[in-house]
C-alpha positions as CSV (number, residue, x, y, z in Angstrom):
1,X,-26.6,29.2,14.1
2,X,-25.6,25.5,15.2
3,X,-26.9,24.6,18.9
4,X,-24.7,24.1,21.5
5,X,-24.6,20.9,22.2
6,X,-24.2,19.4,26.1
7,X,-21.0,17.6,28.4
8,X,-23.6,14.2,28.2
9,X,-24.1,14.6,24.0
10,X,-20.1,15.4,23.7
11,X,-19.1,12.5,26.0
12,X,-21.8,10.1,23.9
13,X,-19.7,11.3,20.6
14,X,-16.3,10.4,21.9
15,X,-17.5,7.3,23.3
16,X,-18.6,6.5,20.3
17,X,-15.8,7.6,18.4
18,X,-13.5,5.8,20.7
19,X,-15.4,2.1,19.6
20,X,-16.2,2.6,16.0
21,X,-11.8,3.8,16.1
22,X,-11.2,0.7,18.0
23,X,-13.4,-2.0,16.1
24,X,-11.7,-0.4,12.6
25,X,-8.1,-1.1,14.3
26,X,-9.1,-4.3,15.2
27,X,-10.6,-5.1,11.5
28,X,-7.5,-3.2,9.9
29,X,-4.2,-4.4,12.1
30,X,-4.3,-8.2,10.9
31,X,-3.9,-6.4,7.1
32,X,-0.9,-4.4,8.4
33,X,0.1,-7.8,10.1
34,X,0.4,-9.6,7.2
35,X,1.5,-7.5,4.8
36,X,4.4,-5.8,7.5
37,X,5.5,-9.7,7.9
38,X,5.6,-10.6,4.4
39,X,8.4,-7.8,3.5
40,X,10.2,-8.6,6.7
41,X,13.4,-11.2,7.4
42,X,14.2,-13.8,8.9
43,X,15.7,-12.7,11.4
44,X,12.7,-9.9,12.7
45,X,10.5,-12.6,12.1
46,X,11.7,-14.8,15.0
47,X,13.0,-12.4,17.2
48,X,9.6,-10.6,17.2
49,X,6.4,-12.0,17.6
50,X,4.2,-9.0,16.1
51,X,5.4,-6.8,13.0
52,X,3.4,-3.7,12.2
53,X,6.3,-2.2,10.4
54,X,9.5,-4.1,9.3
55,X,12.8,-2.5,10.5
56,X,14.3,-3.9,7.6
57,X,12.7,-4.8,4.2
58,X,13.3,-7.8,2.3
59,X,11.9,-9.1,-1.1
60,X,12.7,-12.6,-1.0
61,X,9.2,-14.2,-0.7
62,X,8.3,-12.0,-3.1
63,X,10.8,-13.5,-5.3
64,X,10.6,-16.8,-4.4
65,X,6.9,-16.6,-5.1
66,X,7.1,-15.2,-8.1
67,X,9.9,-17.2,-9.5
68,X,8.4,-19.5,-10.9
69,X,6.2,-18.2,-14.5
70,X,3.3,-20.6,-13.7
71,X,2.3,-17.9,-11.3
72,X,1.6,-15.4,-13.7
73,X,-0.7,-18.3,-15.7
74,X,-2.2,-18.7,-13.1
75,X,-3.3,-15.8,-12.2
76,X,-4.4,-15.1,-15.7
77,X,-6.5,-17.8,-15.1
78,X,-7.9,-16.6,-12.3
79,X,-9.0,-13.3,-14.1
80,X,-10.7,-15.3,-17.0
81,X,-12.7,-17.5,-14.0
82,X,-13.9,-14.7,-12.1
83,X,-14.7,-12.5,-15.3
84,X,-16.7,-15.1,-16.9
85,X,-17.7,-16.9,-14.7
86,X,-19.1,-13.1,-12.7
87,X,-21.1,-12.6,-15.9
88,X,-22.6,-16.0,-16.8
89,X,-23.3,-15.7,-12.7
90,X,-25.4,-12.2,-13.5
91,X,-26.9,-14.1,-17.0
92,X,-28.6,-16.6,-15.6
93,X,-29.2,-15.0,-12.3
94,X,-31.4,-12.1,-13.6
95,X,-32.7,-13.9,-16.9
96,X,-34.3,-15.9,-14.1
97,X,-35.1,-13.6,-11.3
98,X,-36.8,-11.2,-13.8
99,X,-39.9,-14.0,-14.8
100,X,-40.0,-14.8,-10.7
101,X,-40.4,-10.9,-10.1
102,X,-43.2,-10.8,-12.6
103,X,-47.1,-11.7,-11.1
104,X,-48.6,-12.3,-14.4
105,X,-46.1,-15.8,-14.4
106,X,-47.4,-18.9,-14.3
107,X,-46.4,-21.6,-12.2
108,X,-44.1,-18.7,-10.7
109,X,-44.9,-20.0,-7.1
110,X,-43.6,-23.6,-7.3
111,X,-41.1,-22.6,-9.3
112,X,-39.8,-19.9,-6.4
113,X,-40.2,-22.9,-3.7
114,X,-37.9,-25.5,-5.5
115,X,-35.6,-22.4,-5.9
116,X,-35.5,-22.0,-1.8
117,X,-35.5,-26.2,-1.8
118,X,-32.4,-26.0,-3.2
119,X,-31.0,-23.7,-0.3
120,X,-32.1,-25.9,2.3
121,X,-31.3,-29.3,0.9
122,X,-28.2,-30.0,-2.0
123,X,-27.3,-33.7,-3.7
124,X,-23.7,-33.1,-1.6
125,X,-20.3,-33.7,-3.0
126,X,-20.3,-36.7,-4.3
127,X,-23.6,-36.7,-7.1
128,X,-22.5,-33.4,-8.3
129,X,-18.8,-34.9,-9.1
130,X,-20.5,-37.1,-10.8
131,X,-23.0,-35.2,-13.0
132,X,-20.0,-33.0,-13.8
133,X,-17.7,-36.2,-14.5
134,X,-20.3,-37.5,-16.9
135,X,-20.9,-34.9,-18.7
136,X,-17.5,-34.3,-19.6
137,X,-15.9,-31.1,-18.0
138,X,-13.5,-32.4,-15.7
139,X,-10.5,-30.6,-16.6
140,X,-12.3,-27.8,-18.1
141,X,-13.0,-24.3,-17.1
142,X,-16.6,-25.5,-17.4
143,X,-16.4,-27.4,-14.4
144,X,-15.8,-24.1,-12.7
145,X,-18.0,-22.2,-14.4
146,X,-21.4,-23.7,-14.7
147,X,-22.4,-26.1,-11.3
148,X,-22.8,-22.7,-9.4
149,X,-23.8,-20.5,-12.2
150,X,-27.5,-19.0,-10.2
151,X,-26.5,-18.5,-6.0
152,X,-30.2,-19.2,-4.7
153,X,-30.3,-16.6,-2.1
154,X,-28.6,-13.7,-4.6
155,X,-31.3,-14.6,-7.3
156,X,-34.4,-14.3,-4.7
157,X,-33.0,-11.0,-3.4
158,X,-32.4,-9.7,-7.3
159,X,-36.1,-11.0,-7.8
160,X,-37.1,-8.6,-4.3
161,X,-35.2,-5.7,-6.5
162,X,-37.2,-6.7,-9.5
163,X,-40.5,-6.4,-7.5
164,X,-39.7,-3.5,-6.3
165,X,-39.9,-1.2,-9.9
166,X,-43.1,0.1,-10.4
167,X,-45.7,-1.3,-12.3
168,X,-46.1,2.1,-14.9
169,X,-43.2,1.8,-16.1
170,X,-43.9,-1.5,-18.2
171,X,-46.9,-0.9,-18.7
172,X,-46.0,2.6,-20.7
173,X,-42.8,0.3,-22.0
174,X,-45.8,-1.8,-23.9
175,X,-47.9,1.0,-24.7
176,X,-44.6,2.0,-26.7
177,X,-44.6,-1.1,-28.3
178,X,-41.4,-2.9,-26.6
179,X,-41.4,-6.2,-25.8
180,X,-40.7,-8.3,-22.5
181,X,-36.8,-8.7,-23.7
182,X,-36.8,-5.3,-24.5
183,X,-38.6,-4.0,-21.2
184,X,-36.1,-6.4,-20.0
185,X,-33.0,-4.8,-21.6
186,X,-33.5,-0.9,-21.8
187,X,-35.7,-0.5,-18.7
188,X,-34.9,-2.7,-16.2
189,X,-31.4,-3.2,-15.9
190,X,-30.6,0.5,-16.1
191,X,-32.6,0.8,-12.7
192,X,-31.1,-2.4,-11.6
193,X,-27.9,-1.2,-11.3
194,X,-27.4,-0.7,-7.9
195,X,-28.1,-4.3,-7.1
196,X,-26.1,-5.9,-10.0
197,X,-23.3,-3.9,-9.3
198,X,-23.4,-5.9,-5.5
199,X,-24.2,-9.1,-6.8
200,X,-21.1,-8.5,-9.0
201,X,-18.8,-8.3,-6.3
202,X,-20.4,-11.1,-4.4
203,X,-19.9,-13.4,-7.4
204,X,-16.5,-12.2,-8.3
205,X,-15.1,-12.4,-4.6
206,X,-16.8,-16.1,-5.0
207,X,-14.7,-16.6,-8.9
208,X,-11.6,-15.3,-7.4
209,X,-11.4,-17.7,-4.2
210,X,-12.5,-20.8,-5.8
211,X,-10.7,-23.2,-4.4
212,X,-12.6,-27.0,-3.3
213,X,-14.1,-27.1,-6.5
214,X,-10.9,-26.3,-8.8
215,X,-9.1,-29.3,-6.6
216,X,-12.1,-31.7,-6.9
217,X,-12.5,-31.1,-10.8
218,X,-8.9,-29.1,-12.2
219,X,-6.6,-32.2,-12.5
220,X,-4.2,-30.7,-14.9
221,X,-1.8,-28.2,-13.2
222,X,-1.5,-25.5,-16.2
223,X,-5.1,-25.2,-15.5
224,X,-4.4,-24.5,-11.7
225,X,-6.4,-21.2,-10.3
226,X,-4.3,-18.8,-8.3
227,X,-5.3,-20.0,-5.0
228,X,-4.7,-23.6,-5.9
229,X,-1.2,-22.6,-6.8
230,X,-0.2,-20.8,-4.1
231,X,-1.6,-23.3,-1.7
232,X,1.3,-25.5,-3.2
233,X,3.4,-22.9,-2.8
234,X,3.2,-22.7,0.8
235,X,3.0,-26.6,1.2
236,X,6.6,-26.6,-0.7
237,X,8.0,-23.0,0.6
238,X,10.7,-24.9,2.1
239,X,11.0,-27.7,-0.5
240,X,11.8,-25.3,-3.8
241,X,9.3,-24.9,-5.2
242,X,9.9,-21.9,-7.5
243,X,12.2,-22.0,-10.6
244,X,15.4,-23.5,-8.6
245,X,18.1,-23.7,-11.9
246,X,17.2,-20.0,-12.2
247,X,19.0,-19.1,-8.4
248,X,22.2,-18.5,-7.2
249,X,24.5,-21.6,-5.3
250,X,24.3,-19.9,-2.0
251,X,20.8,-19.4,-2.2
252,X,18.5,-19.9,0.3
253,X,14.3,-20.1,0.9
254,X,12.9,-17.3,3.1
255,X,10.8,-18.6,6.2
256,X,7.6,-20.1,5.6
257,X,6.1,-17.5,7.8
258,X,6.8,-15.0,5.3
259,X,5.6,-17.1,2.2
260,X,2.2,-17.2,3.8
261,X,1.7,-13.6,4.7
262,X,2.9,-12.9,0.5
263,X,1.0,-15.3,-0.7
264,X,-2.2,-13.5,1.1
265,X,-1.4,-10.6,0.4
266,X,-1.4,-11.7,-3.3
267,X,-4.2,-13.7,-3.9
268,X,-6.1,-10.7,-1.7
269,X,-5.1,-7.5,-3.6
270,X,-6.2,-7.7,-7.1
271,X,-9.7,-7.8,-6.0
272,X,-9.3,-5.6,-3.0
273,X,-8.7,-2.9,-5.6
274,X,-12.1,-3.9,-7.5
275,X,-14.2,-3.1,-4.5
276,X,-14.0,0.6,-4.4
277,X,-15.2,0.9,-7.7
278,X,-18.3,-1.0,-6.8
279,X,-18.2,0.4,-2.6
280,X,-20.7,3.1,-3.5
281,X,-23.4,1.0,-5.1
282,X,-22.5,-1.8,-2.4
283,X,-24.8,-0.7,0.7
284,X,-27.7,0.6,-1.4
285,X,-27.7,-2.9,-3.4
286,X,-28.2,-4.8,-0.9
287,X,-31.1,-3.2,0.8
288,X,-32.6,-2.3,-2.3
289,X,-33.0,-5.6,-2.6
290,X,-34.3,-6.5,0.9
291,X,-37.6,-7.1,1.9
292,X,-39.2,-4.7,4.0
293,X,-41.6,-4.7,7.0
């Protein structure tokens, strides 16, 4: 039989529920506003300052964005960069984190200190650009994949996670004749799937939102990722960045505000659709890799 709650407990639970609902509403409202504004007409955007549900739906902003074939190409470029970049990130990060988690590795501490040093100090934008240029990676996708192949912060978290795995598992595998690579592939990685799923999301979001590096290193507009192309669409929204030849003679470009909101929806929605599949591993992976007192 459940215990009867006192009035104080009920009030406390009610206040907590109200506060959490308030914070959730504050978080969700901007997304609803952007989504509703992207479907609103020019007249409604001018008359109403804040829209949560448009009275008249309009697809002008989306027709304007998708009126050029370059958007589909940029989406495919971004998908390739996101998938390939995430795989490269996980490969290099895990391969470096596992040896650093082994207590019998020589020079483990000096190498770890050099990794931490890169978190505090870096060469800067111009030296990095010069390195990328001298390696011949300008106007190639490698310039977006290789320079950031390993995140020092993520490396340390995954290393801490590897250190928490029982030593007996590795000893048992060695007795059975398994080498270091076999231990890593058959034991360590399967047990590390929550952490790997978590940092896969971190890396994937970073690659999906890549903008600054693409502006620096990619001059060929056929290789622009979606974020760079959408920036051009926002800047030239009133100048007909779409395929004007296919428009009617009396076609009027949608308002800049609707185009900006539609751009946000297009660039955000795909990565939001991926998150639910990794959500169950997200909090668990971060907590397992953290330092516990």
